[in-house]
C-alpha positions in Angstrom: 0.2 -15.9 79.7 0.7 -16.6 76.0 1.6 -13.5 74.1 1.4 -13.2 70.3 3.9 -10.7 69.1 4.3 -9.5 65.5 7.5 -10.8 64.0 7.5 -14.1 65.9 5.0 -15.9 63.7 2.1 -18.1 64.6 2.1 -19.1 68.3 0.7 -22.5 67.3 3.2 -23.6 64.7 5.8 -20.8 64.5 5.1 -20.4 60.8 4.7 -16.9 59.3 2.2 -15.5 56.8 3.6 -15.4 53.3 2.5 -12.8 50.7 1.4 -14.7 47.6 0.0 -13.5 44.2 -3.1 -15.1 42.8 -2.4 -16.8 39.5 -5.8 -18.5 38.9 -9.0 -19.3 40.7 -11.0 -22.6 40.5 -14.5 -22.6 38.9 -16.2 -22.6 42.3 -14.1 -19.6 43.5 -13.0 -21.4 46.6 -9.4 -22.2 45.8 -6.6 -20.2 44.1 -3.3 -21.2 42.7 -0.8 -18.7 44.1 2.9 -18.0 43.8 5.3 -16.4 46.4 8.2 -14.2 45.7 10.6 -17.2 45.2 8.3 -18.8 42.6 6.9 -21.5 44.9 3.3 -22.3 44.0 0.6 -23.4 46.3 -3.2 -24.0 46.2 -4.8 -21.7 48.7 -8.3 -21.7 50.3 -9.8 -18.2 49.9 -13.0 -18.4 51.9 -11.8 -16.1 54.6 -11.0 -13.2 52.2 -13.9 -13.7 49.8 -13.8 -13.4 46.1 -10.3 -12.9 44.6 -9.0 -12.2 41.1 -5.8 -13.0 39.3 -3.2 -10.5 40.5 -4.5 -10.1 44.0 -1.8 -10.4 46.7 -2.9 -12.4 49.7 -1.2 -13.1 53.1 -1.2 -16.9 53.3 -0.7 -19.1 56.3 -1.1 -22.9 56.4 -2.8 -23.0 53.0 -5.4 -20.4 53.9 -5.6 -16.8 52.7 -6.0 -14.6 55.8 -5.8 -11.1 54.4 -5.9 -9.4 51.0 -2.8 -7.2 50.8 -3.4 -5.7 47.3 -5.9 -5.7 44.6 -5.4 -7.4 41.3 -6.4 -6.8 37.7 -10.2 -6.9 37.1 -11.2 -9.5 34.6 -7.7 -11.1 34.5 
């Protein structure tokens, strides 16, 4: 049986979720430009977590936000 254990990453691709801070959101609110702790930027799909604002911290895997880790600044 396949077991998914925390700390080992995704059982499909061995990748790990990366915390990323939202920098900006597109006009449709479906994509966000995000930055990780090392300064690497990525455009992320946000449909799974719903509306996000600049400053939110998201757990990102394979270009998709899976979980909101922290709230950002309203109106930013």
